[in-house]
C-alpha positions as CSV (number, residue, x, y, z in Angstrom):
1,M,55.8,-185.3,157.7
2,W,53.3,-187.3,155.6
3,Y,53.3,-190.9,154.4
4,P,50.7,-191.0,151.5
5,E,50.2,-194.8,151.7
6,L,49.1,-194.6,155.3
7,A,47.2,-191.3,155.7
8,P,44.4,-189.9,153.5
9,K,45.3,-186.9,151.3
10,S,43.5,-184.4,153.4
11,A,44.2,-184.2,157.1
12,S,40.5,-183.2,157.7
13,Q,39.3,-186.5,156.3
14,P,38.1,-189.1,158.8
15,A,40.3,-192.1,159.4
16,S,39.4,-195.4,157.7
17,P,37.0,-197.6,159.6
18,V,39.3,-200.6,159.3
19,D,41.7,-201.7,162.1
20,R,44.8,-199.5,161.6
21,S,46.8,-201.1,164.4
22,A,49.4,-202.4,162.0
23,D,49.9,-198.9,160.6
24,V,50.3,-197.4,164.0
25,R,52.9,-200.1,165.0
26,W,54.9,-199.3,161.9
27,F,54.5,-195.6,162.3
28,E,55.5,-195.7,165.9
29,A,59.0,-196.8,164.9
30,V,59.2,-193.8,162.5
31,V,58.1,-191.4,165.2
32,Q,60.7,-192.8,167.6
33,T,63.4,-192.2,165.0
34,I,62.3,-188.6,164.6
35,E,62.3,-188.1,168.4
36,D,66.0,-189.0,168.4
37,L,66.5,-185.9,166.4
38,V,63.7,-183.6,167.5
39,P,61.7,-184.0,170.7
40,R,58.0,-183.4,171.1
41,V,56.6,-185.1,168.0
42,E,52.8,-184.8,167.7
43,V,51.0,-187.6,165.9
44,A,47.8,-186.4,164.0
45,E,47.0,-189.8,162.6
46,P,48.9,-192.9,161.5
47,G,51.1,-191.6,158.7
48,V,51.0,-187.9,159.7
49,A,53.1,-186.2,162.3
50,Y,53.8,-182.5,163.1
51,V,57.1,-181.5,164.6
52,P,57.9,-178.0,166.0
53,V,61.4,-177.4,164.6
54,G,62.2,-173.9,165.7
55,G,64.8,-175.0,168.3
56,A,66.0,-177.9,166.2
57,V,66.7,-175.7,163.2
58,R,69.0,-173.5,165.4
59,Y,70.7,-176.5,166.9
60,Y,71.4,-178.3,163.6
61,G,72.3,-175.1,161.7
62,G,69.5,-174.7,159.2
63,E,66.2,-176.1,157.8
64,E,67.9,-177.9,155.0
65,V,70.3,-179.7,157.3
66,L,67.5,-180.8,159.7
67,A,65.2,-181.9,156.8
68,E,68.1,-184.0,155.3
69,K,68.8,-185.6,158.7
70,I,65.1,-186.6,159.2
71,A,64.8,-187.8,155.6
72,G,67.9,-189.9,155.9
73,A,66.9,-191.5,159.2
74,I,63.3,-192.5,158.5
75,P,62.1,-195.3,156.1
76,P,61.6,-194.3,152.5
77,G,58.2,-193.1,151.2
78,A,57.8,-190.0,153.4
79,R,57.0,-186.5,152.1
80,L,58.5,-183.8,154.3
81,G,57.3,-180.2,154.3
82,L,58.5,-177.2,156.3
83,A,56.3,-174.2,156.7
84,D,54.6,-171.9,159.3
85,G,51.6,-173.9,160.6
86,P,50.2,-177.4,160.2
87,F,48.0,-176.5,157.1
88,A,50.9,-175.0,155.1
89,A,53.3,-177.7,156.2
90,R,50.8,-180.4,155.1
91,Q,50.4,-178.7,151.7
92,A,54.2,-178.5,151.4
93,A,54.5,-182.2,152.2
94,E,52.0,-183.1,149.5
95,R,54.2,-181.2,146.9
96,A,57.5,-182.7,148.1
97,G,59.2,-185.6,146.4
98,E,60.3,-188.8,148.1
99,N,63.3,-187.9,150.3
100,E,63.2,-184.4,148.7
101,P,61.9,-182.1,151.4
102,F,59.8,-179.1,150.3
103,I,60.9,-176.0,152.4
104,V,58.6,-173.0,152.2
105,E,60.6,-169.7,152.5
106,D,57.5,-167.4,152.5
107,T,54.4,-169.1,153.8
108,A,52.1,-166.2,152.8
109,S,53.3,-166.3,149.2
110,F,53.1,-170.1,149.1
111,L,49.5,-170.2,150.3
112,R,48.5,-167.3,148.0
113,D,49.2,-169.4,144.9
114,L,47.5,-172.6,146.0
115,E,44.2,-173.6,144.4
116,V,41.1,-173.5,146.6
117,D,41.0,-177.3,146.2
118,A,43.7,-177.4,148.9
119,L,40.9,-176.8,151.4
120,G,39.8,-180.3,150.8
121,P,37.0,-182.0,148.9
122,G,33.4,-180.7,149.4
123,E,30.9,-178.2,148.2
124,L,32.8,-175.2,149.8
125,A,35.7,-175.3,147.3
126,E,33.4,-176.0,144.4
127,T,31.3,-173.0,145.4
128,F,34.4,-170.7,145.6
129,R,35.3,-171.9,142.1
130,W,31.8,-171.1,140.8
131,L,32.1,-167.6,142.2
132,G,35.4,-167.1,140.4
133,V,37.6,-167.5,143.6
134,T,40.1,-170.1,142.3
135,T,43.1,-169.5,144.6
136,L,43.7,-169.1,148.4
137,G,45.1,-165.7,147.7
138,A,41.9,-164.6,146.1
139,L,39.9,-166.0,149.0
140,A,42.2,-164.2,151.5
141,R,41.5,-160.9,149.8
142,L,37.8,-161.1,150.3
143,P,36.3,-159.4,153.4
144,R,36.2,-161.8,156.2
145,E,32.9,-160.5,157.5
146,A,31.3,-161.4,154.1
147,I,32.8,-164.9,154.1
148,A,31.6,-165.6,157.6
149,S,28.1,-164.3,156.9
150,R,27.7,-166.4,153.7
151,F,29.5,-169.6,154.6
152,G,29.5,-169.7,158.4
153,V,32.2,-171.4,160.5
154,E,33.4,-173.5,157.6
155,G,34.0,-170.5,155.5
156,L,35.6,-168.6,158.3
157,T,38.1,-171.4,158.9
158,A,38.9,-171.5,155.2
159,H,39.5,-167.8,155.2
160,R,41.8,-168.0,158.1
161,L,43.8,-170.8,156.6
162,A,44.1,-168.9,153.3
163,A,45.4,-165.9,155.1
164,G,48.0,-168.0,156.9
165,E,46.3,-167.8,160.3
166,D,46.5,-171.5,161.1
167,R,46.1,-171.1,164.9
168,V,46.0,-174.0,167.3
169,P,43.5,-174.0,170.2
170,L,44.5,-171.6,172.9
171,P,45.9,-173.7,175.8
172,R,44.5,-173.4,179.3
173,S,46.3,-174.2,182.5
174,I,45.9,-177.8,183.3
175,P,45.7,-178.7,187.0
176,P,47.4,-182.1,187.6
177,E,44.1,-183.6,188.9
178,Y,42.7,-183.6,185.4
179,A,45.0,-186.5,184.3
180,V,43.7,-190.0,185.0
181,E,45.9,-192.9,185.9
182,S,45.3,-196.6,186.5
183,C,46.4,-198.3,189.7
184,H,49.8,-200.0,189.8
185,Y,49.3,-203.6,188.8
186,E,51.3,-206.1,190.8
187,E,50.6,-208.6,188.0
188,P,51.4,-206.9,184.7
189,L,48.8,-206.8,182.0
190,E,50.0,-208.9,179.1
191,L,46.8,-209.9,177.3
192,A,45.6,-207.6,174.6
193,E,42.0,-207.9,175.9
194,Q,43.1,-206.7,179.3
195,V,44.9,-203.7,177.9
196,A,42.0,-202.8,175.6
197,F,39.5,-202.8,178.5
198,L,41.9,-200.6,180.5
199,T,42.3,-198.0,177.7
200,R,38.5,-197.8,177.2
201,N,37.9,-197.4,180.9
202,L,40.6,-194.6,181.3
203,A,39.4,-192.7,178.2
204,A,35.8,-192.7,179.6
205,Q,37.1,-191.6,183.1
206,L,39.1,-188.7,181.5
207,L,36.3,-187.3,179.4
208,E,33.7,-187.7,182.1
209,R,36.0,-185.7,184.5
210,L,36.6,-183.0,182.0
211,A,32.9,-182.8,181.1
212,R,32.1,-182.1,184.7
213,E,34.3,-179.0,184.3
214,G,32.8,-178.1,181.0
215,M,35.9,-178.9,178.9
216,S,37.2,-181.2,176.1
217,P,40.8,-182.0,175.2
218,F,42.4,-181.4,171.8
219,R,45.6,-183.2,172.8
220,V,46.3,-186.1,175.1
221,M,49.6,-187.6,176.3
222,V,49.7,-191.3,176.7
223,E,52.1,-192.7,179.2
224,V,52.7,-196.4,179.9
225,E,55.0,-198.0,182.5
226,A,56.4,-201.4,181.8
227,A,57.1,-204.1,184.4
228,D,60.9,-203.4,184.3
229,G,60.2,-199.7,185.0
230,T,60.5,-198.5,181.4
231,V,58.2,-195.5,180.8
232,R,57.0,-194.6,177.3
233,Q,55.2,-191.5,176.3
234,R,53.4,-190.3,173.1
235,T,51.2,-187.2,172.4
236,W,48.2,-187.5,170.2
237,R,46.4,-184.5,168.9
238,S,43.1,-183.9,167.0
239,T,41.7,-181.0,165.0
240,D,38.4,-181.6,166.9
241,P,37.9,-182.2,170.6
242,F,38.4,-185.9,171.4
243,T,35.3,-188.0,171.8
244,E,35.3,-191.0,174.1
245,H,35.4,-193.5,171.1
246,A,38.1,-191.5,169.2
247,L,40.3,-191.2,172.3
248,A,39.9,-194.8,173.4
249,E,40.7,-195.9,169.8
250,R,43.9,-193.9,169.6
251,V,45.2,-194.9,173.0
252,W,44.6,-198.5,172.1
253,W,46.4,-198.1,168.8
254,Q,49.4,-196.6,170.6
255,V,49.6,-199.1,173.5
256,R,49.2,-202.0,171.1
257,A,52.0,-200.6,168.9
258,W,54.3,-200.5,171.9
259,I,53.3,-204.0,173.0
260,D,53.9,-205.4,169.5
261,T,57.3,-203.7,169.1
262,P,60.3,-205.8,170.3
263,G,61.4,-204.3,173.6
264,G,58.5,-201.9,173.6
265,I,56.9,-202.8,177.0
266,P,59.0,-205.5,178.6
267,G,57.0,-207.8,180.9
268,G,53.7,-206.1,180.3
269,V,51.8,-203.0,181.4
270,V,51.8,-202.0,185.1
271,R,50.5,-198.5,184.8
272,L,48.7,-196.3,182.2
273,R,48.2,-192.6,182.4
274,L,46.3,-190.1,180.2
275,D,47.2,-186.4,180.6
276,P,45.1,-183.9,178.6
277,S,46.1,-180.5,177.3
278,D,44.8,-177.8,174.9
279,L,41.3,-177.8,176.6
280,S,38.3,-176.1,175.1
281,G,35.6,-174.7,177.3
282,E,32.6,-176.8,176.5
283,G,29.4,-175.4,177.8
284,R,30.6,-171.9,178.4
285,Q,28.7,-168.9,177.2
286,L,30.9,-167.8,174.4
287,P,31.1,-164.1,173.3
288,L,30.5,-163.2,169.7
289,L,33.9,-161.5,169.3
290,E,37.4,-162.2,170.7
291,P,40.4,-159.8,171.0
292,V,43.4,-160.5,168.7
293,E,46.8,-158.7,168.9
294,R,48.1,-157.7,165.4
295,D,51.0,-155.3,164.8
296,G,50.7,-154.0,168.3
297,A,47.0,-153.1,168.0
298,T,44.0,-155.0,169.3
299,T,41.4,-156.0,166.8
300,W,38.3,-158.2,167.2
301,Q,37.3,-161.2,165.2
302,E,34.5,-163.8,165.3
303,V,34.6,-166.6,167.8
304,T,34.4,-170.1,166.3
305,I,32.1,-172.5,168.3
306,D,33.6,-176.0,168.6
307,R,31.6,-179.2,167.8
308,H,31.1,-180.1,171.5
309,D,29.3,-176.8,172.2
310,A,26.9,-177.6,169.3
311,E,26.4,-181.2,170.3
312,R,25.6,-180.1,173.9
313,A,23.0,-177.6,172.6
314,L,21.4,-180.1,170.3
315,S,21.1,-182.7,173.1
316,R,19.3,-180.1,175.3
317,A,17.0,-179.1,172.5
318,Q,16.2,-182.8,171.7
319,A,15.3,-183.4,175.4
320,L,12.9,-180.4,175.3
321,V,11.1,-180.9,172.0
322,G,11.5,-184.7,171.4
323,P,13.9,-186.8,169.3
324,D,12.0,-186.4,166.0
325,A,12.0,-182.6,166.2
326,V,15.8,-182.2,166.0
327,L,17.0,-183.5,162.6
328,Q,20.2,-183.7,160.7
329,A,20.8,-184.3,157.1
330,V,23.0,-186.3,154.7
331,P,23.3,-185.5,150.9
332,K,21.7,-187.9,148.5
333,G,20.9,-188.1,144.8
334,G,18.0,-186.3,143.1
335,R,17.1,-183.9,140.3
336,M,15.5,-181.2,142.4
337,P,17.2,-179.5,145.4
338,H,14.7,-180.7,148.0
339,E,15.3,-184.3,146.8
340,Q,19.0,-184.1,147.4
341,V,18.8,-184.2,151.2
342,E,17.8,-187.1,153.5
343,W,16.7,-186.0,157.0
344,Y,17.0,-188.2,160.1
345,P,16.8,-187.7,163.9
346,W,20.0,-186.2,165.4
347,G,22.1,-188.8,167.1
348,D,20.8,-191.7,165.1
349,R,22.9,-193.7,162.6
350,P,22.9,-192.0,159.2
351,P,20.8,-193.7,156.6
352,E,22.4,-195.4,153.6
353,V,22.0,-193.2,150.6
354,T,23.3,-193.2,147.0
355,T,25.1,-190.1,145.8
356,D,27.1,-191.4,142.9
357,A,24.3,-191.9,140.3
358,P,24.4,-189.5,137.3
359,W,20.9,-188.0,137.8
360,P,20.5,-186.5,134.3
361,G,18.5,-183.3,134.3
362,K,19.7,-182.3,137.8
363,V,19.7,-178.6,138.6
364,P,23.2,-177.3,138.1
365,P,25.1,-175.8,141.1
366,P,25.1,-173.9,143.2
367,S,22.4,-175.3,145.4
368,P,19.7,-173.0,146.8
369,A,20.0,-172.1,150.5
370,L,16.2,-172.8,150.9
371,A,14.2,-175.4,149.1
372,S,10.6,-176.6,149.6
373,P,9.3,-180.1,148.9
374,T,5.9,-178.5,148.0
375,P,6.9,-175.3,146.0
376,P,4.3,-172.5,146.4
377,P,3.0,-170.7,143.3
378,I,4.8,-167.5,142.3
379,E,3.8,-164.9,139.6
380,V,6.2,-164.4,136.7
381,E,5.7,-162.2,133.7
382,W,7.1,-163.4,130.4
383,D,8.0,-161.7,127.1
384,G,8.7,-164.0,124.2
385,G,9.5,-166.9,126.4
386,M,11.8,-164.9,128.6
387,P,11.1,-163.9,132.2
388,V,11.0,-160.1,132.6
389,R,9.4,-159.5,136.0
390,I,8.7,-161.6,139.1
391,R,6.5,-160.9,142.1
392,L,8.4,-161.3,145.4
393,G,6.1,-160.6,148.3
394,T,4.1,-157.5,147.5
395,R,6.6,-156.0,145.0
396,W,7.3,-156.7,141.4
397,E,11.0,-157.0,140.7
398,T,12.7,-156.7,137.3
399,V,14.7,-159.7,136.2
400,L,18.3,-158.8,135.8
401,S,19.5,-162.1,134.4
402,W,18.3,-165.7,134.1
403,S,19.4,-169.1,132.9
404,G,17.5,-172.1,131.6
405,P,15.2,-173.6,130.9
406,W,16.2,-177.1,132.0
407,R,13.6,-179.6,130.9
408,M,12.6,-182.2,133.5
409,V,10.5,-185.2,132.4
410,G,8.1,-186.2,135.2
411,R,7.1,-189.7,136.2
412,W,4.7,-190.2,133.3
413,W,3.7,-193.6,134.6
414,E,2.2,-191.7,137.6
415,G,0.6,-189.0,135.5
416,E,3.3,-186.3,136.0
417,G,4.0,-184.1,133.1
418,P,7.2,-182.3,132.0
419,A,8.4,-179.1,133.7
420,D,11.0,-176.4,133.0
421,R,13.3,-174.9,135.5
422,Y,14.8,-171.4,135.6
423,Q,17.3,-169.6,137.7
424,I,16.2,-166.0,138.0
425,V,18.3,-163.1,139.4
426,T,16.8,-159.8,140.6
427,S,18.2,-156.8,142.5
428,V,17.0,-158.3,145.8
429,G,18.0,-162.0,145.4
430,A,18.0,-165.1,143.2
431,V,15.4,-167.8,143.0
432,L,14.8,-171.2,141.3
433,C,11.4,-171.4,139.5
434,V,9.7,-174.5,138.1
435,V,7.2,-173.9,135.3
436,K,4.6,-176.6,134.9
437,D,1.3,-176.7,133.1
438,G,1.6,-172.9,132.4
439,R,2.1,-172.0,136.1
440,A,5.3,-171.0,137.9
441,Y,6.3,-172.3,141.3
442,L,9.1,-171.2,143.8
443,A,11.3,-174.2,144.2
444,G,14.3,-172.5,145.9
445,V,15.8,-169.3,147.2
446,Y,19.6,-168.6,146.8
447,D,21.4,-166.9,149.6
């Protein structure tokens, strides 16, 4: 279920930085209404909820009947989609009409016809389009090994979604001691500041306890007991492991929504409990391949490393080599590839950069995989203004195709002259060359 006015178009987009407590309070009433029909509603963000409906469909006698019951019970404005998996269901909801549920009969066929833009905004979908891969079906037909090699984890995830393999994290058994719980307050907490402090404290306790075991939660159940003995529960999930800030924020949103709802927490909070599930093994030595059962046979596929594993490795590297030796980047404006990236120490606040300027004369996409701020000289043979051979290392390679030139006017007030840029393709790879003052320079290498 998706409320467009509350949630961003793509579930992978980060939540807005503004206070969304009002949205959560309103959406809480919607979720409670759904729970009267189908238990175990999972909230992804304010405005987006996923509901496993297998049992409910059998109970109510069909998907259409269940969808109509939900659509008739909740406030107007929702988009309902039914499909196999959260990704397909979200795409179905985006194509549904108001109070007109979109029910997918064949999820594989439905995904096959979607444009690659369904993967969300970013360079990945644009690159697929440039390569001629315009639909998820075309992407799914490509060899997974080639996609993983070229595009890494992001490409592997996109290929799995396109193939209808929208898997949730494999749950592990959760011993009861992993849950954290506040003491039972004799004087109920009624002030918002008191409850906010309690939620932050419990979130920190939970993640610290799990970190000692090398784990991070993808799902957390929030349980609150009111002064009159009323117990309320809600499960929050995330596509990435919860961080302390993200978990504290969502717990606070939920508890505040209950407090501000008439009859939500009568008399104040006397107990708060956080119970994690769907844990990932942070800090474990992960294998390169994992077994997967398909059609009765065991195959092997690549293991995706979660964000916490990467963050832990980067923190260790930073402690060994220094904070300025481990960098991360944000895209920015520029005409040359090396100018379109701003580097800063990992863990620092990202610098403010401008990316929406037109930048006339910019090198057209795709971007090179390697770019140097000081391009080295390279030897190119020309015939009538066209490149015919290029020296790569110790060998001369024949130019198979090329594009350009794109003229770039330099900073004339600083004595820079104009330059021409060429994209050159050979049998061993593609490069970006800059020709200036009669000499050629290697500005980028395409993967």
